[in-house]
C-alpha positions in Angstrom: 46.3 113.2 92.1 49.6 111.6 90.8 49.6 107.9 90.7 52.9 106.5 91.8 54.3 103.1 90.8 54.5 100.2 93.2 56.7 97.2 92.3 57.6 94.0 94.2 60.7 91.9 93.3 59.1 88.5 93.7 61.9 86.3 94.9 62.5 84.2 98.1 64.9 85.1 100.9 67.5 82.7 99.6 67.6 83.8 96.0 70.7 86.0 96.3 72.6 82.7 96.7 73.7 80.5 93.7 70.6 78.8 92.2 72.1 75.3 92.7 71.7 75.8 96.5 68.1 77.0 96.5 66.5 73.5 97.0 68.1 73.4 100.5 65.9 76.1 101.9 62.3 76.2 103.0 60.2 78.7 101.1 58.4 81.6 102.7 57.3 83.3 99.5 53.6 82.3 99.6 53.0 83.3 103.1 54.7 86.7 102.8 53.2 87.5 99.4 49.7 87.0 100.7 50.5 89.4 103.5 51.6 91.9 100.9 48.4 91.3 98.8 46.2 91.9 101.8 48.0 95.1 102.6 47.6 96.3 99.0 43.9 95.4 99.0 43.4 97.4 102.2 44.7 100.6 100.5 43.5 100.0 97.0 47.0 99.5 95.6 47.8 97.6 92.4 51.4 96.7 91.7 53.8 95.1 89.3 55.4 91.9 90.6 58.8 91.4 88.9 58.8 87.6 89.2 61.6 85.0 88.9 60.7 82.2 86.5 62.0 79.8 89.1 59.5 81.0 91.7 56.6 80.9 89.1 57.4 77.3 88.2 57.4 76.2 91.9 54.4 78.3 93.0 52.1 78.7 89.9 49.1 79.0 92.1 50.6 82.0 93.8 51.1 83.7 90.4 47.5 83.0 89.4 46.4 84.4 92.8 48.4 87.6 92.2 46.8 88.1 88.8 43.3 87.4 90.1 43.8 90.3 92.5 44.4 92.7 89.6 48.2 92.9 89.8 50.7 92.8 86.9 53.3 90.0 86.5 56.6 91.0 84.8 60.0 89.4 84.4 62.9 89.3 87.0 64.7 86.8 84.9 64.6 83.0 85.6 67.4 82.4 88.1 68.3 85.8 89.5 71.5 86.2 87.6 73.8 89.2 88.0 73.9 90.6 84.5 77.3 92.2 85.2 78.9 88.8 84.8 76.8 87.5 81.9 77.2 87.8 78.2 74.3 88.9 75.9 73.5 85.4 74.6 73.1 83.9 78.1 71.2 86.9 79.3 68.7 86.7 76.4 68.3 82.9 76.9 67.5 83.5 80.6 65.1 86.4 79.7 63.2 84.4 77.1 62.9 81.4 79.4 61.4 83.5 82.1 59.0 85.3 79.8 57.7 82.0 78.4 57.1 80.5 81.9 55.4 83.7 83.2 53.2 84.1 80.1 51.9 80.5 80.4 51.2 80.7 84.1 49.9 84.3 84.4 47.8 83.9 81.2 48.8 87.4 80.0 51.4 89.2 78.0 54.6 90.0 79.9 55.4 93.7 79.3 58.5 94.5 81.4 61.7 93.5 83.1 63.8 94.3 86.2 67.4 93.1 86.4 68.4 91.2 89.5 70.6 93.3 91.8 69.8 96.3 89.5 72.7 95.0 87.5 72.4 96.9 84.3 75.1 99.5 84.2 77.3 101.3 81.6 79.2 98.1 80.9 76.2 96.1 79.7 73.7 98.5 78.1 73.6 95.9 75.4 70.8 94.3 77.5 68.4 96.9 76.1 68.9 95.4 72.6 67.5 92.2 74.0 64.8 93.8 76.1 63.3 95.7 73.2 62.8 92.6 71.2 60.3 91.1 73.6 59.1 93.8 76.0 57.6 97.3 76.3 59.5 98.6 79.3 62.4 98.2 81.8 62.7 99.1 85.4 66.3 98.2 86.2 68.1 101.6 86.5 69.0 103.4 89.7 70.0 107.0 88.9 72.5 107.4 91.7 76.3 107.1 92.0 77.0 104.6 94.7 77.6 101.1 93.3 75.0 101.5 90.6 76.9 104.3 88.9 74.2 105.8 86.7 73.9 109.3 88.0 74.0 110.9 84.5 70.6 109.8 83.4 67.0 111.0 83.8 65.7 110.3 87.3 62.1 110.2 86.1 60.1 107.9 83.8 61.4 108.4 80.2 61.3 107.0 76.7 64.6 105.3 76.0 66.9 106.4 73.1 67.9 103.7 70.7 71.4 105.3 70.6 71.9 105.6 74.3 69.6 104.0 76.9 70.7 106.6 79.4 69.2 109.3 77.2 65.6 110.3 76.5 64.0 110.2 73.1 60.4 111.3 73.2 59.7 109.4 70.0 60.8 106.0 71.4 58.2 103.4 72.2 60.3 101.7 74.9 60.0 103.1 78.4 62.3 103.2 81.4 61.0 103.4 85.0 64.0 104.3 87.2 64.0 103.9 90.9 63.0 106.9 93.0 65.8 109.1 94.4 66.1 112.2 96.5 68.5 115.0 95.6 70.2 116.3 98.7 72.6 119.2 99.2 76.2 118.1 99.3 75.2 114.5 99.1 73.7 114.5 95.6 71.3 111.9 94.4 70.3 109.5 97.2 68.3 106.3 96.8 64.9 106.2 98.6 63.0 103.7 96.5 62.7 100.8 98.8 64.3 97.5 99.7 67.2 98.2 102.1 66.2 101.9 102.0 62.7 101.1 103.2 64.2 99.2 106.1 66.9 101.7 107.1 65.6 105.2 106.2 62.9 107.0 108.2 59.6 106.9 106.4 59.5 110.7 106.6 62.6 110.9 104.3 61.0 108.5 101.8 57.8 110.6 101.8 59.8 113.8 101.1 61.2 112.1 98.0 57.8 110.9 96.7 56.4 114.4 97.4 59.1 116.0 95.3 58.4 113.7 92.3 54.7 114.4 92.6 55.2 118.2 92.8 56.9 117.9 89.4 54.0 115.8 88.2 56.2 112.7 87.9 55.3 109.3 89.5 57.8 107.9 92.0 58.8 104.3 91.3 59.3 102.3 94.5 60.0 98.7 95.2 60.7 96.1 97.9 61.2 92.3 98.3 58.9 90.1 100.3 61.8 89.4 102.6 62.1 93.1 103.4 58.9 93.1 105.5 59.4 89.6 107.0 60.8 89.7 110.5 60.9 85.9 110.5 63.3 85.8 107.5 65.7 82.9 108.3 69.3 83.9 108.8 71.8 82.8 106.1 75.4 82.8 107.1 76.6 84.0 103.7 74.5 87.2 103.9 75.9 90.4 105.4 74.4 91.7 108.7 72.5 94.6 107.1 70.3 92.1 105.3 68.4 91.8 108.5 68.4 95.4 109.7 65.1 97.1 110.0 62.9 94.1 109.3 60.7 94.6 112.4 59.8 98.2 111.3 59.5 97.9 107.5 55.9 96.7 107.3 54.7 99.6 109.3 56.8 102.1 107.3 55.3 100.7 104.1 51.8 101.0 105.4 52.4 104.6 106.5 53.4 105.4 102.9 50.4 103.6 101.4 48.1 105.7 103.6 49.4 108.9 102.1 50.1 108.3 98.4 48.3 106.5 95.5 50.1 103.6 93.8 49.4 101.6 90.7 51.1 99.0 88.5 53.3 100.0 85.6 50.9 98.3 83.2 48.0 100.5 84.5 50.1 103.6 84.5 51.1 103.1 80.9 47.4 103.0 80.0 46.7 106.5 81.5 
């Protein structure tokens, strides 16, 4: 049986806003993360939690609890910065800060990274030069056109070429875990991995996508945020309306997927 890859972007509902405003909001991350952990335990799922350094600093006991349940902690940066508007020096400083915080609290080596907003694109592939200094893998790329703009890359797990991160090199030691997509006639590559797609797409379509990966003996990498399954997520005026679409149904959709497929963390998958 193919073991698919479950990932959670561990950030609070307000973390798409500028970091200087975050202290104004009441956190919901502990409550919702424990709901997620209970669901994972029910179906024997281990996952990779891409965690903001900011969240780890404020809720170290939550990070310790996640680790105690057998899950992996990886980096989501410190303050949820959009890499499209960063330079390499500032990106690396933010990355290293997050790794140091997470390592200390989790008590284990941090192996991977996911860019906030999936914000690695063709304009900032220099990020891989920094990532390779400190980590073993990345999971920031979305192989679709849309606003991610990376359709000309492998859509499955691959070893990253030093010359071009969007190309495969089977001799490389650094691994990319792209988000799951579904190739559709006329439409092309369509995202199904999670997040807003979990909230808006029928679970049947997501399952078709996972099934296609598995038939080719590839794992499907999926993700979601705690806020994606929280119907009580507070409304923030600056957020677009679609931020709140599908919240009531998302938990049940996620559970229906966990009933059918096997999921593990990236760290455990890499040991197979």
